[in-house]
DRENDO-1510 file (C-alpha; in Angstrom, 1 decimal, always signed):
<recs>
REC; n; res; u; v; w
REC; 1; UNK; +0.0; +0.0; +0.0 .
REC; 2; UNK; +1.5; +3.3; -1.1 .
REC; 3; UNK; +0.9; +6.8; +0.4 .
REC; 4; UNK; -1.9; +7.7; -2.1 .
REC; 5; UNK; -4.0; +4.6; -1.2 .
REC; 6; UNK; -3.4; +5.4; +2.5 .
REC; 7; UNK; -4.7; +8.9; +1.9 .
REC; 8; UNK; -7.8; +7.6; +0.1 .
REC; 9; UNK; -8.5; +5.2; +3.0 .
REC; 10; UNK; -8.1; +7.9; +5.6 .
REC; 11; UNK; -10.5; +10.1; +3.6 .
REC; 12; UNK; -13.1; +7.4; +3.6 .
REC; 13; UNK; -12.5; +6.8; +7.3 .
REC; 14; UNK; -12.9; +10.5; +8.1 .
REC; 15; UNK; -16.1; +10.6; +6.1 .
REC; 16; UNK; -17.6; +7.6; +7.8 .
REC; 17; UNK; -16.3; +8.8; +11.1 .
REC; 18; UNK; -18.1; +12.1; +10.8 .
REC; 19; UNK; -21.4; +10.3; +10.4 .
REC; 20; UNK; -20.6; +7.9; +13.3 .
REC; 21; UNK; -19.8; +11.0; +15.4 .
REC; 22; UNK; -23.2; +12.5; +14.8 .
REC; 23; UNK; -24.9; +9.2; +15.8 .
REC; 24; UNK; -22.6; +8.9; +18.8 .
REC; 25; UNK; -23.6; +12.4; +19.9 .
REC; 26; UNK; -27.3; +11.5; +19.7 .
REC; 27; UNK; -26.8; +8.3; +21.7 .
REC; 28; UNK; -24.8; +10.2; +24.4 .
REC; 29; UNK; -27.5; +12.9; +24.5 .
REC; 30; UNK; -30.3; +10.5; +24.9 .
REC; 31; UNK; -28.5; +8.4; +27.6 .
REC; 32; UNK; -27.5; +11.4; +29.7 .
REC; 33; UNK; -31.0; +12.9; +29.6 .
REC; 34; UNK; -33.2; +9.8; +29.7 .
REC; 35; UNK; -30.8; +6.9; +30.8 .
REC; 36; UNK; -31.9; +5.1; +27.6 .
REC; 37; UNK; -29.4; +3.2; +25.5 .
REC; 38; UNK; -31.3; +3.9; +22.3 .
REC; 39; UNK; -30.6; +1.0; +20.0 .
REC; 40; UNK; -33.2; +2.3; +17.4 .
REC; 41; UNK; -31.0; +5.3; +16.6 .
REC; 42; UNK; -29.8; +3.6; +13.4 .
REC; 43; UNK; -33.4; +3.1; +12.4 .
REC; 44; UNK; -33.8; +6.9; +12.2 .
REC; 45; UNK; -30.9; +6.8; +9.8 .
REC; 46; UNK; -32.5; +4.3; +7.5 .
REC; 47; UNK; -35.9; +6.1; +7.7 .
REC; 48; UNK; -34.2; +9.4; +6.9 .
REC; 49; UNK; -32.2; +7.9; +4.0 .
REC; 50; UNK; -35.2; +6.2; +2.4 .
REC; 51; UNK; -37.5; +9.2; +2.9 .
REC; 52; UNK; -35.0; +11.5; +1.2 .
REC; 53; UNK; -34.3; +9.1; -1.7 .
REC; 54; UNK; -38.0; +8.7; -2.3 .
REC; 55; UNK; -38.6; +12.4; -2.1 .
REC; 56; UNK; -35.8; +13.1; -4.7 .
REC; 57; UNK; -37.4; +10.4; -6.9 .
REC; 58; UNK; -40.8; +12.2; -6.7 .
REC; 59; UNK; -42.6; +9.5; -4.7 .
REC; 60; UNK; -44.6; +9.8; -1.5 .
REC; 61; UNK; -42.4; +8.1; +1.2 .
REC; 62; UNK; -44.1; +5.6; +3.6 .
REC; 63; UNK; -42.8; +7.6; +6.6 .
REC; 64; UNK; -45.4; +10.2; +5.9 .
REC; 65; UNK; -48.1; +7.7; +6.7 .
REC; 66; UNK; -46.1; +6.2; +9.5 .
REC; 67; UNK; -45.7; +9.6; +11.1 .
REC; 68; UNK; -49.5; +10.0; +11.1 .
REC; 69; UNK; -49.8; +6.5; +12.8 .
REC; 70; UNK; -47.2; +7.5; +15.5 .
REC; 71; UNK; -49.0; +10.8; +16.0 .
REC; 72; UNK; -52.4; +9.2; +16.4 .
REC; 73; UNK; -51.0; +6.6; +18.8 .
REC; 74; UNK; -49.3; +9.3; +20.9 .
REC; 75; UNK; -52.5; +11.2; +21.0 .
REC; 76; UNK; -54.5; +8.2; +22.2 .
REC; 77; UNK; -51.8; +7.5; +24.9 .
REC; 78; UNK; -51.9; +11.2; +26.0 .
REC; 79; UNK; -55.7; +11.4; +26.2 .
REC; 80; UNK; -55.9; +8.1; +28.1 .
REC; 81; UNK; -53.3; +9.2; +30.6 .
REC; 82; UNK; -55.3; +12.4; +31.3 .
REC; 83; UNK; -58.7; +10.9; +31.0 .
REC; 84; UNK; -59.8; +12.0; +34.5 .
REC; 85; UNK; -59.2; +15.7; +33.9 .
REC; 86; UNK; -59.6; +16.3; +30.2 .
REC; 87; UNK; -60.6; +19.8; +29.1 .
REC; 88; UNK; -61.6; +21.0; +25.6 .
REC; 89; UNK; -58.5; +23.2; +25.4 .
REC; 90; UNK; -56.2; +20.3; +26.2 .
REC; 91; UNK; -57.8; +18.0; +23.7 .
REC; 92; UNK; -57.6; +20.7; +21.0 .
REC; 93; UNK; -53.9; +21.3; +21.8 .
REC; 94; UNK; -53.0; +17.6; +21.7 .
REC; 95; UNK; -54.9; +17.0; +18.5 .
REC; 96; UNK; -53.1; +19.9; +16.8 .
REC; 97; UNK; -49.6; +18.9; +17.9 .
REC; 98; UNK; -49.9; +15.1; +17.6 .
REC; 99; UNK; -52.3; +14.7; +14.7 .
REC; 100; UNK; -52.5; +18.0; +13.0 .
REC; 101; UNK; -48.7; +18.3; +12.4 .
REC; 102; UNK; -48.4; +14.9; +10.7 .
REC; 103; UNK; -51.4; +15.5; +8.5 .
REC; 104; UNK; -50.1; +19.0; +7.6 .
REC; 105; UNK; -46.8; +17.5; +6.5 .
REC; 106; UNK; -48.6; +14.7; +4.6 .
REC; 107; UNK; -50.6; +17.4; +2.8 .
REC; 108; UNK; -47.5; +19.5; +1.9 .
REC; 109; UNK; -45.7; +16.5; +0.5 .
REC; 110; UNK; -48.8; +15.4; -1.5 .
REC; 111; UNK; -49.3; +18.9; -2.9 .
REC; 112; UNK; -45.7; +19.2; -4.0 .
REC; 113; UNK; -46.1; +15.9; -5.8 .
REC; 114; UNK; -43.4; +14.7; -8.2 .
REC; 115; UNK; -42.3; +18.2; -9.3 .
REC; 116; UNK; -38.5; +18.8; -9.2 .
REC; 117; UNK; -37.5; +20.5; -5.9 .
REC; 118; UNK; -34.3; +22.0; -4.5 .
REC; 119; UNK; -32.2; +19.7; -2.5 .
REC; 120; UNK; -32.5; +21.8; +0.7 .
REC; 121; UNK; -36.3; +21.6; +0.4 .
REC; 122; UNK; -36.3; +17.8; +0.3 .
REC; 123; UNK; -33.8; +17.8; +3.2 .
REC; 124; UNK; -36.2; +20.0; +5.2 .
REC; 125; UNK; -39.1; +17.7; +4.4 .
REC; 126; UNK; -37.1; +14.7; +5.5 .
REC; 127; UNK; -36.3; +16.3; +8.8 .
REC; 128; UNK; -40.0; +17.4; +9.2 .
REC; 129; UNK; -41.1; +13.8; +8.6 .
REC; 130; UNK; -38.6; +11.9; +10.6 .
REC; 131; UNK; -37.8; +14.4; +13.4 .
REC; 132; UNK; -41.2; +14.3; +15.1 .
REC; 133; UNK; -41.1; +10.5; +15.3 .
REC; 134; UNK; -38.6; +10.8; +18.2 .
REC; 135; UNK; -40.9; +12.7; +20.6 .
REC; 136; UNK; -43.9; +10.5; +19.6 .
REC; 137; UNK; -41.9; +7.3; +20.4 .
REC; 138; UNK; -40.9; +8.8; +23.7 .
REC; 139; UNK; -44.5; +9.5; +24.6 .
REC; 140; UNK; -45.8; +6.1; +23.5 .
REC; 141; UNK; -43.0; +3.9; +24.9 .
REC; 142; UNK; -40.5; +5.6; +27.3 .
REC; 143; UNK; -42.5; +8.2; +29.1 .
REC; 144; UNK; -45.0; +5.7; +30.6 .
REC; 145; UNK; -42.0; +3.7; +32.0 .
REC; 146; UNK; -41.2; +6.6; +34.2 .
REC; 147; UNK; -38.3; +5.8; +36.6 .
REC; 148; UNK; -37.6; +2.4; +35.2 .
REC; 149; UNK; -34.1; +0.9; +35.4 .
REC; 150; UNK; -31.5; +1.2; +32.7 .
REC; 151; UNK; -32.0; -2.5; +31.9 .
REC; 152; UNK; -35.8; -2.1; +31.5 .
REC; 153; UNK; -35.3; +0.9; +29.2 .
REC; 154; UNK; -32.8; -1.0; +27.2 .
REC; 155; UNK; -35.2; -3.9; +26.7 .
REC; 156; UNK; -37.9; -1.4; +25.7 .
REC; 157; UNK; -35.4; +0.1; +23.2 .
REC; 158; UNK; -34.7; -3.3; +21.7 .
REC; 159; UNK; -38.4; -3.9; +21.3 .
REC; 160; UNK; -38.8; -0.5; +19.6 .
REC; 161; UNK; -36.0; -1.4; +17.3 .
REC; 162; UNK; -37.6; -4.6; +16.2 .
REC; 163; UNK; -40.9; -2.8; +15.7 .
REC; 164; UNK; -39.3; -0.1; +13.6 .
REC; 165; UNK; -37.6; -2.7; +11.4 .
REC; 166; UNK; -40.9; -4.4; +10.8 .
REC; 167; UNK; -42.7; -1.1; +10.1 .
REC; 168; UNK; -39.9; -0.2; +7.8 .
REC; 169; UNK; -40.4; -3.3; +5.8 .
REC; 170; UNK; -44.2; -2.7; +5.7 .
REC; 171; UNK; -44.0; +1.0; +4.7 .
REC; 172; UNK; -40.9; +0.9; +2.5 .
REC; 173; UNK; -40.8; -2.6; +1.1 .
REC; 174; UNK; -37.6; -4.7; +0.7 .
REC; 175; UNK; -36.2; -2.7; -2.2 .
REC; 176; UNK; -33.1; -0.5; -1.5 .
REC; 177; UNK; -32.9; +3.1; -2.4 .
REC; 178; UNK; -30.0; +5.4; -3.4 .
REC; 179; UNK; -30.1; +9.2; -4.0 .
REC; 180; UNK; -27.9; +11.6; -6.1 .
REC; 181; UNK; -25.0; +13.3; -4.3 .
REC; 182; UNK; -25.8; +16.5; -2.4 .
REC; 183; UNK; -22.9; +18.3; -4.1 .
REC; 184; UNK; -21.9; +17.2; -7.6 .
REC; 185; UNK; -18.5; +19.0; -7.7 .
REC; 186; UNK; -15.3; +17.6; -6.2 .
REC; 187; UNK; -12.1; +19.1; -4.7 .
REC; 188; UNK; -8.6; +18.0; -5.6 .
REC; 189; UNK; -6.1; +18.1; -2.8 .
REC; 190; UNK; -2.8; +16.8; -4.1 .
REC; 191; UNK; -3.2; +13.2; -5.2 .
REC; 192; UNK; -6.5; +12.9; -3.4 .
REC; 193; UNK; -9.8; +13.9; -4.9 .
REC; 194; UNK; -12.4; +14.7; -2.2 .
REC; 195; UNK; -15.9; +14.0; -3.5 .
REC; 196; UNK; -18.7; +16.6; -3.2 .
REC; 197; UNK; -20.6; +14.2; -1.0 .
REC; 198; UNK; -17.7; +13.9; +1.4 .
REC; 199; UNK; -17.5; +17.7; +1.5 .
REC; 200; UNK; -21.2; +17.8; +2.3 .
REC; 201; UNK; -20.6; +15.3; +5.2 .
REC; 202; UNK; -17.8; +17.4; +6.7 .
REC; 203; UNK; -19.7; +20.6; +6.3 .
REC; 204; UNK; -22.9; +19.2; +7.8 .
REC; 205; UNK; -21.1; +17.6; +10.7 .
REC; 206; UNK; -19.4; +20.9; +11.5 .
REC; 207; UNK; -22.6; +22.9; +11.2 .
REC; 208; UNK; -24.6; +20.5; +13.3 .
REC; 209; UNK; -21.9; +20.3; +16.0 .
REC; 210; UNK; -21.7; +24.1; +16.2 .
REC; 211; UNK; -25.5; +24.4; +16.2 .
REC; 212; UNK; -25.8; +21.9; +19.1 .
REC; 213; UNK; -23.1; +23.7; +21.0 .
REC; 214; UNK; -24.8; +27.0; +20.6 .
REC; 215; UNK; -28.1; +25.5; +21.5 .
REC; 216; UNK; -26.8; +24.2; +24.8 .
REC; 217; UNK; -24.7; +27.3; +25.6 .
REC; 218; UNK; -26.9; +30.1; +24.5 .
REC; 219; UNK; -30.6; +29.1; +24.8 .
REC; 220; UNK; -32.7; +28.7; +27.9 .
REC; 221; UNK; -34.1; +25.5; +26.7 .
REC; 222; UNK; -30.7; +24.2; +25.9 .
REC; 223; UNK; -29.4; +25.0; +29.3 .
REC; 224; UNK; -32.5; +23.3; +30.8 .
REC; 225; UNK; -31.7; +20.2; +28.7 .
REC; 226; UNK; -28.1; +20.3; +29.9 .
REC; 227; UNK; -29.2; +20.6; +33.5 .
REC; 228; UNK; -31.5; +17.6; +33.0 .
REC; 229; UNK; -28.6; +15.6; +31.6 .
REC; 230; UNK; -26.3; +16.6; +34.5 .
REC; 231; UNK; -28.7; +16.0; +37.3 .
REC; 232; UNK; -32.4; +15.1; +36.5 .
REC; 233; UNK; -33.5; +15.2; +40.2 .
REC; 234; UNK; -31.9; +18.6; +40.7 .
REC; 235; UNK; -33.5; +19.9; +37.4 .
REC; 236; UNK; -36.9; +18.8; +38.7 .
REC; 237; UNK; -36.4; +20.5; +42.0 .
REC; 238; UNK; -35.7; +23.8; +40.3 .
REC; 239; UNK; -38.8; +23.5; +38.2 .
REC; 240; UNK; -37.5; +22.1; +34.9 .
REC; 241; UNK; -39.9; +19.7; +33.2 .
REC; 242; UNK; -37.7; +16.7; +32.5 .
REC; 243; UNK; -40.4; +15.2; +30.3 .
REC; 244; UNK; -40.1; +18.2; +28.0 .
REC; 245; UNK; -36.3; +17.8; +28.1 .
REC; 246; UNK; -36.6; +14.2; +27.1 .
REC; 247; UNK; -38.9; +15.0; +24.2 .
REC; 248; UNK; -36.4; +17.6; +22.9 .
REC; 249; UNK; -33.6; +15.1; +23.3 .
REC; 250; UNK; -35.6; +12.5; +21.3 .
REC; 251; UNK; -36.4; +15.1; +18.7 .
REC; 252; UNK; -32.8; +16.1; +18.3 .
REC; 253; UNK; -31.8; +12.4; +18.1 .
REC; 254; UNK; -34.4; +11.7; +15.4 .
REC; 255; UNK; -33.3; +14.8; +13.5 .
REC; 256; UNK; -29.6; +13.8; +13.7 .
REC; 257; UNK; -30.5; +10.4; +12.5 .
REC; 258; UNK; -32.5; +11.8; +9.5 .
REC; 259; UNK; -29.7; +14.1; +8.5 .
REC; 260; UNK; -27.2; +11.2; +8.8 .
REC; 261; UNK; -29.4; +9.1; +6.5 .
REC; 262; UNK; -29.4; +11.9; +3.9 .
REC; 263; UNK; -25.6; +12.0; +4.1 .
REC; 264; UNK; -25.3; +8.3; +3.7 .
REC; 265; UNK; -27.8; +7.4; +1.0 .
REC; 266; UNK; -25.8; +9.0; -1.9 .
REC; 267; UNK; -22.8; +6.8; -1.0 .
REC; 268; UNK; -24.5; +3.4; -0.6 .
REC; 269; UNK; -27.8; +1.6; -1.2 .
REC; 270; UNK; -29.9; +1.7; +2.0 .
REC; 271; UNK; -32.5; -0.8; +2.9 .
REC; 272; UNK; -35.2; -0.8; +5.6 .
REC; 273; UNK; -32.9; -2.6; +8.0 .
REC; 274; UNK; -29.5; -1.0; +7.0 .
REC; 275; UNK; -29.5; +1.4; +9.9 .
REC; 276; UNK; -28.8; -1.1; +12.6 .
REC; 277; UNK; -25.2; -1.8; +11.7 .
REC; 278; UNK; -24.6; +1.9; +11.1 .
REC; 279; UNK; -26.1; +2.8; +14.4 .
REC; 280; UNK; -24.0; +0.2; +16.2 .
REC; 281; UNK; -20.8; +1.9; +15.0 .
REC; 282; UNK; -22.0; +5.1; +16.5 .
REC; 283; UNK; -22.7; +3.1; +19.6 .
REC; 284; UNK; -19.1; +1.9; +19.7 .
REC; 285; UNK; -17.9; +5.5; +19.6 .
REC; 286; UNK; -20.4; +6.4; +22.4 .
REC; 287; UNK; -19.1; +3.5; +24.5 .
REC; 288; UNK; -15.6; +4.8; +24.2 .
REC; 289; UNK; -16.9; +8.1; +25.6 .
REC; 290; UNK; -18.6; +6.3; +28.5 .
REC; 291; UNK; -22.0; +7.4; +27.1 .
REC; 292; UNK; -21.3; +10.7; +28.7 .
REC; 293; UNK; -18.5; +12.6; +26.9 .
REC; 294; UNK; -19.2; +14.2; +23.6 .
REC; 295; UNK; -15.5; +15.0; +23.0 .
REC; 296; UNK; -14.3; +11.5; +23.5 .
REC; 297; UNK; -17.2; +10.2; +21.5 .
REC; 298; UNK; -16.2; +12.4; +18.6 .
REC; 299; UNK; -12.6; +11.4; +18.7 .
REC; 300; UNK; -13.5; +7.7; +19.0 .
REC; 301; UNK; -16.0; +8.0; +16.1 .
REC; 302; UNK; -13.3; +9.2; +13.7 .
REC; 303; UNK; -11.0; +6.5; +15.0 .
REC; 304; UNK; -13.7; +3.9; +14.3 .
REC; 305; UNK; -14.1; +5.2; +10.8 .
REC; 306; UNK; -10.4; +5.1; +10.0 .
REC; 307; UNK; -10.0; +1.5; +11.5 .
REC; 308; UNK; -13.0; +0.4; +9.4 .
REC; 309; UNK; -11.5; +1.9; +6.2 .
REC; 310; UNK; -8.1; +0.2; +6.9 .
REC; 311; UNK; -9.8; -3.1; +7.7 .
REC; 312; UNK; -11.8; -3.0; +4.5 .
REC; 313; UNK; -8.4; -2.8; +2.6 .
REC; 314; UNK; -6.4; -5.4; +4.6 .
REC; 315; UNK; -9.2; -7.8; +5.7 .
REC; 316; UNK; -12.5; -6.9; +4.1 .
REC; 317; UNK; -14.1; -10.1; +5.1 .
REC; 318; UNK; -13.5; -9.3; +8.8 .
REC; 319; UNK; -14.1; -5.6; +8.6 .
REC; 320; UNK; -17.2; -5.6; +10.8 .
REC; 321; UNK; -15.7; -8.1; +13.3 .
REC; 322; UNK; -12.6; -5.8; +13.7 .
REC; 323; UNK; -14.7; -2.7; +14.2 .
REC; 324; UNK; -17.1; -4.2; +16.8 .
REC; 325; UNK; -14.2; -5.9; +18.6 .
REC; 326; UNK; -12.9; -2.5; +19.5 .
REC; 327; UNK; -15.5; -2.3; +22.1 .
REC; 328; UNK; -14.3; -5.4; +24.1 .
REC; 329; UNK; -11.1; -3.9; +25.6 .
REC; 330; UNK; -13.1; -0.7; +26.5 .
REC; 331; UNK; -15.7; -2.7; +28.3 .
REC; 332; UNK; -13.1; -4.8; +30.1 .
REC; 333; UNK; -11.3; -1.6; +31.3 .
REC; 334; UNK; -14.5; +0.0; +32.4 .
REC; 335; UNK; -15.7; -3.2; +34.2 .
REC; 336; UNK; -12.4; -3.4; +36.0 .
REC; 337; UNK; -12.7; +0.2; +37.2 .
REC; 338; UNK; -16.4; -0.2; +38.2 .
REC; 339; UNK; -17.2; -0.6; +41.9 .
REC; 340; UNK; -20.9; -1.2; +41.5 .
REC; 341; UNK; -22.4; -4.2; +43.1 .
REC; 342; UNK; -24.7; -6.7; +41.4 .
REC; 343; UNK; -27.7; -5.6; +43.4 .
REC; 344; UNK; -27.1; -1.9; +43.1 .
REC; 345; UNK; -30.1; +0.2; +42.0 .
REC; 346; UNK; -29.8; +2.3; +38.9 .
</recs>
C-alpha cells in the first residue's frame, strides 16, 4: 500500500467517522437525559435515507403515513393518561400537535407531488417527517416507563428497534434506495480527490456540532436540557420539566438520524434494516466516551471510521468483526474500574 492509497483510505475513514460522530452524539445525549441506551438510533438513519431518496425520486415516502400513525397513537396515549381531567382546550392542543402536524406534513408532500424540488427543500421535508417520530416514540413507549431501570429501558429500546424494522419493511418494502449526491463537484487536494458528498458530510457535521453547542450554551431550553442531563433530580427540584427535556432530546436524536441518513444514502444503497449496523458503529464510539463525553465520543468515532477503512483494505471479510471488537477492551477496562455491586439500584 502506497501513500496515495493510504490517503484515500483515511479520507473514507474520516467521512464515515463524521457520520458515526453524529450518531454517537445523539446516543450520548439520549442516555444522559433519559438513561436510555437507544438501540433504534440507526433506524432513524434508515428512515431518513429512504425518505430523502423517495422524495428526490418524486414519490410519497411511507414515513409520511407512518408519522401519522405515530401521532395518532401518541394522541391516544396522552388522552388516556389524562382521561380523568380532560378539558376542551387540552384536547384541541393535543390534536393539533400530535395529529395536525403529521397531517399537515402529509398534505404538503402530497401537494408538492413529483415536481422537481431543491435539495434543501427535500432535506427540510425529510427532517420534518422523521424528526417528530422521536418525541412520539418517547410519549408512546418511554415516558410511561417513568423511573424504570436502565436495563428495563434497554429492553424497551430493543423492542422498539424490532418494531421499527418491521414497520420499515411494511412501509418501504424490501427494495433498497439510493439518491444523487448532495454536491456534484469535487475538490482535488494533491493526489486525493475529495468528492462533493464527502465535503457535504464534513460541512454538515461541523454545522450540526456548532448548532448543538450554541443551543446548549446560549438558549434557555438548551441550558435546561443540559441541566436535566447533569442532574435530573436537581433539574426537577428547580422547576425544569424533565419530560419536555426528554422530548427535545428525542427530537434532536431523530433529526440527527434523519440528517445522517441523507448524508449516507448517496454513498451506498440503503434498505429498511440497514440502519442497525450503522447505528452500532456510532454506539461503539459512544461507549468509548462512556455514554457521557461528547468530545471523547467524537474522537472515537473518527478512529472507528479510520479503523473500518483500513480493515476494509487489509481484511475486508473481517471488517465488521474488527470494528465491533474494538468495544471489548473498553468494556473490560470500564468493568475493572467499576465498583458497582450486582444488586445496586440504577
